[in-house]
N, C-alpha and C positions, 0 to 999 in steps of 0.2 A: 504493500500500500504506500502511495506517495504521501509524505507528510509535508505539506506546504506551510510556509511560515504565515501565510494569510490567503484568503480566497482570491483566486485569479493570479497567483504568483507563479509564473512559468520560468523564472530565472534559474539558470544553473549556477548556484552561488559558489564562491570560493571557499566558504565555510558554512556550516549549518548552524543556524541560530533560531531560537523560538520567536525572536522579534528583531526586526531591522528598523531602526529609526529612519524616517524619511526626511531628507533635506529639502527645504522649500527654496531657499536662496542664500546667497552669501554677500557680504559687504565688508570690505577692508580685510581685517584679520579674523572675521567671524563668519560662522555658518549658522543658519537658523533652521530648526526643524519645523514640521507641519503644525506643531503645537505652540510654536513661537519661542521655544527655548533657544538661547544663544550659546554657541560653543566657540571658545577661543581656539583657533586652529594653529596650535603650536608646533605642528609638523608639516604645515603647508601642503596638506593632502598626503603626499609621499615625497617630501622635499621638492615639490613642484611649483607651488604658487608663489612666485617671487613678488609680484606687484600687488597682490591682494585680490580679493574676490570682487566681482561686480563693477569693474572699471568701465565706465561708459565709453571712453575713447576707443577701447578695444572692440566693444560691441558695434560701435559705429563703423569702424574699419572693416569688420567682418561683413556687415550688411552691405557696405559700399562695394566690396569685391564680389559678394554673392550676386549682386544685381548685374555685374559685368559678365563674369564667367567663374564657375566654381571648380570646373575640372576640364583639363585638356589632355589629350592622349600624348604618349611619349614621343611622337614625331615632332612636337612643338616645344618651345620654351615660352615663358611668359614674363612680363615685366616684374611681378612680385618675386618670381624665382630668381631672376637676375639680381634684383636689388637686395634680396635677403642674403644671397651668396656673397655679394660684395660686402655687406654689413658684417657677416660672420668672419670673412677673411680679414677684415680690418681689425677685428677684436682678437684674432688668433695669434699665437706666437709667430715671429717673423719667418716668412718663407712657407707658411702653411696657407696656400691660396686656392685650394680646390675643395669644393663642398659637394658631397653626395647626399641627396635628401632621401630620408625614409620616414616611417611613421612612429617609431618608438625606439627606446634604448636598446632592447634586445636586437632589433634589426640593425642598429648602428654598430654594435660590437661585432655582429656576424658579418656585416659588410666590411668592417676593418679586417677581419680574419681573411675574407676572400680577396680583398685588395692586396693584402700582404702576399698571399699565395700567387696571385696573378703577377705581381711585381717580380717575384723570384722566377717564375716560369719565363717571363719575357726578358729577364736579364741573365739567363743561362744557368739557373740553379733549380731545376725542377724537382730535386729531391727534398727541398725545404718545404715542409708542410705543417709540422707540429708547432703548437703555441704553448709556451710555458706561462703558467699563471700561479697565483698564490692560494694556499688554503685559507679559508675564511673570506675569500673575495666574493664579489657578486657581479656578474656580467650579463645576466639575463636568463630568460626562460626557454627560448628556442633551443633546439638540440645543440647547435654549434656553440651558442652563447653559454648554455648550461655545461657543456664539456669544458669550457674555459673557466667556469666558476668553481669556487672552492667551498661552497656552503653545503656541508655534508648532508644535512637533513633534507635539503631540497633536491639533491642529486639521487638519493637512495632509490626511490621507486623507479627511476628511469635509467638506472645503470646499464641495462643491456643495450640501450640506444646510444650511449655516450662514446665520443671519440677518446682514444687512449692518449690523452695529453699529459705531460708532466706537470706536477704541482710542487711548489716549494713553500717554505715558511714565510710568513709576512716579514717584509723589510730585511731580508737576509741576502745581501748582494753576493756574499761568498758562496752561499748555496746556489744562487742563480748560475754563477760561473761553473761550479762543480757539476751541476746537472747538464749544462750545455756540453761540457767536456765528456761526461759519461754517456749521454745519449748520442753525441756527435753533432757538431755545429752544422754539418752538411744536411741534417734533418730538421733543424730548428728554423722556423720561419719568423717567429715574432715572440716577444714577451709583452703580455698585457698586464697593466697594473693601475690601481686607483690612487690618485694623489692623496685624498682623505677618504677614509672608508665611510660608507653609509650604514645601513641597518645590519650589516654583517658584524661590524665591530665599531659602533657609532663614534665618529669623531677621531678615530685613531690616525695619527700622522707619523711619517717616517723620520728617522734621524736627518739632520741637516745635509749631510753629504751623500745621502742615499741615491737621489736621482742623478746627480752628476756621475757617481760611480756606475750606476746602471747604464747610463748613456754611453760611457766608455766601454763597458763590457759588450753591449750590443754592437757598437761600431767595430770592436776588435774581431767579432765573430760573424759579421755580416748579417746581423739579426735586426729586424725592425722593432722599434719601440712604440707600442700602442698604449696610449694613456686613456683610460676610461673616465671621461668627464660627464657621464650621464647625470650623476647627482651634483657634481661640483661645478659644472660649467655655467657660464653666463651670470657670474657674480655671487654664487651661493657662499663661497668662502671669503668674500671681500675683495677679490680680484677677478678679472675677466674669466680666467680658467684656473683651476686649482694648481696646475703645474707652474703657473707664473710665480708662485711663492718661491720656487727653486731656480728659476731662470733657465730651465732646460727646454729645448725644442724637441718634441717627439716627431716621429715619422707619420703617425696617424693618431687622431683623437676621435673617440666616439662621444657624441653629445646627445642630450635629449631634454628631459624634464623642464628646466628653466628656459629653454628656447621660446616656448609659447606660454609659459606660466600656467599651463593647464587649460588655456582657452581653446586649444585644438590639438589633436594628435599630430605631432611632427617631431622629427629628430634628424640628426645629420652626422655623417662621418667626414672629418676634415683631414685632408692629405697634404703633405709637402708637395710643392710643385714638381720636384724631381721624381717623386713616385709616379705622378700622373704622366709626366713626359716619358718616363722609361716604359710605362705600359703601352702608350700609344705610338712609340717609335716603331714598334713591330706589329702590334695587335690592332685589328680593325675595330674591336669593341671590347668592353668589359661586360661579360655576359652575366648580369645580375641586376635585380631591381624588384620593386614592389609597385602594385597598381597605383597607390595613392602617393608615392614618393614625389615630392616637389609640386603637388597640386596647388594651383594659384590661390585658392581660398586659405589653405593652411599657411602658405608662404606670406600672404598679405597680413594674416593675423599675427604670425610670429614677428614679422617686421615691425608692426605697430607696437608689439610688446617691447621689442628691443629699443625702439625709439623712445618709448615711454620711460624705460629704465634709464636711458642716457639723459633725457631732458629733465628728469627728476633727481638725478644724482644718486640712484638707488644702490649702485655697487659700493660707492663710498659710504653710504649710510649703512649698508650691510656690514662693512668692516667695523664701523663705529659701534653699532648695536651688538655686534658679535663680542666685542670687548666687554660691554656692559653685561650681557647675559652670562658669559663665562665667569666673570667676577662674582655675580650673584649665585650661580650654580655651585661655585667652589665651596660655598658655605655648607653645602649638603654633606661634605666629607666628614663632618663631625657626627653624622649618624652611623650607627653601628654596622649597617649592612652596605653602606656606600663605599666602594673600594676606589673609584676613580671618577673624575670629571675631566673631559678633554674636548678638543674641537678647534676649528678654525672658522672665523666668520660666524654665520648663522647655521652652522652644521655642528651640533654638539651632542655628546653622549654622556650618560651617567651609567656606571657599571656597578653591579651588586655582587656581593660575595658572602658566603656563610662565614668565612674566616678571612678578614681583610689582609692580615699579615701574610698568610700563606697563599692567598688567592684561591682558596678552596671553594668550588661552586656549590650552590644549593642543589639538593635533590630535584631533578626536573619535575617530579610529581607534585611539588609544592606550587608550581606555576607562579613564581615570584614576579616575573615580568608582566604577565597578564593581569595579575592582581594590582600591581602598581598602575598600569594603564587604565584599568577599570575604576580604581579609586579616583584618578584624575578626571576621567570621563564623568563620573557622578558629580564632580565639582565644576563641570563645565569647561574643562580644558582637554584638548586632544593632543596626545603625544604618541609617538610611534614605537611599537614593540620591536626590539631587536631580535635577530635570529639567534638560535642557540649556538654556543661554541666559542665565545671570545676568551674564556679562561683556559680550557684544555683542548680546544678544537672540536669538542662534541657538546660540552655543557657550558653553562654560563648565562647570566641574566643581565640585560641592559636595555635602556630605552634611548631613543633619539629625540632631540629637540631641534626643530629647524623651522621657525616661523617665517612668514613673509618678510621681505626686506623692509616693509613699511611699518613693522612692529614698533610701538612706542615704549618709552621707559616704564610707564605705568603698566603696560601689558607684560613687559619683561618681568617686572616685579610680581605680577600676579602669577605668571608661569612658575617662577621660582618658589613662591609661597605655596601654591597648590601642589607642586611636586613634593615639597617637604611634607606637607600634610598627608599626601598619598603614601609616601615611603614610611612615615611614622605609623600610619594606620596598618600597613602590612607588617611592619616590625612587631607590633603588639600581638600579632597572631602567630608568629613563628616560634 
């Protein structure tokens, strides 16, 4: 018998619940349900909504483009596609001037994987196909993206379908070089890595010399460096792209979420000019693509979002508010189960442990993460549950906090206060 959550519900849900609250509308940093209750969106959906909900200028830009043309087949390009590609290239690290449009982050990382493969084929290295990635990383849900991901719990059910790609520990450049040598550089196409981790290990950042060392290793062995900026791109960490904190230029970047701030599904893979030119020096085409990639309605929407971000100085504001929120969240470390607070810009994480000194995780059956998230929800603040694994690779509890760039100091204060109340409530039951 089908147990629907309400009459007429035909949705194939990602999780089964007795009741799903319905959102009516959003405004600024708030979402409102059908009963009129307001929720402070302290996770920007899923690290997505940079400019806030319900921005009229974006709705106007969408309507204007929809009246012209919403979709054009791949035999054409359109002005919104041209202008958005130019805008993105202007924001990207120097020399990264080619933009391949897709509809979501998983498509963007998978496109990067295929571009890397095509590059090596066309430059005389057809044996290079494997992509090295990190355990506890997250690069998406499609099979190629999931093969590159290191979130064990999300890989488990689909193991038979996954490509046999090497994985290494987070932020271990020595291990990267060792694996390259053990597997054989002639088989390694690329190394994919996140500049700041999202919900796999919220807010985790590498040592200062990590990316420069990784860049040198990749160059030494003829391996492309793919930086996954799906979460961190377009200002989330207080700079254009997360990799800008370290001044390193990747070969490819996968981007998504913040590109349109959630107003339309769109993402993009950005390539160095040399990668593009090397492919087309001998190949007539890059055989890959998706139906909605680069459609004019999504491109016009994303362009309006990026122009809004620029005209309102929101990336600078994200950096400023990031300092405020990190300072306020640091006070949570006096609680008995809070092991760490970390992050860059408005991408922050709070990690919990049964034993703070030893980093011993809670028994997963206690559901600490879910309980903290629910306590915050009941107080009208939305935070993001982190995936298991940050403490020992399989277990560990943490939450992510990543509000829109428009968040105010008063709202930051409320987020920190409610999170403290939520953690204290869970503490009392443990």
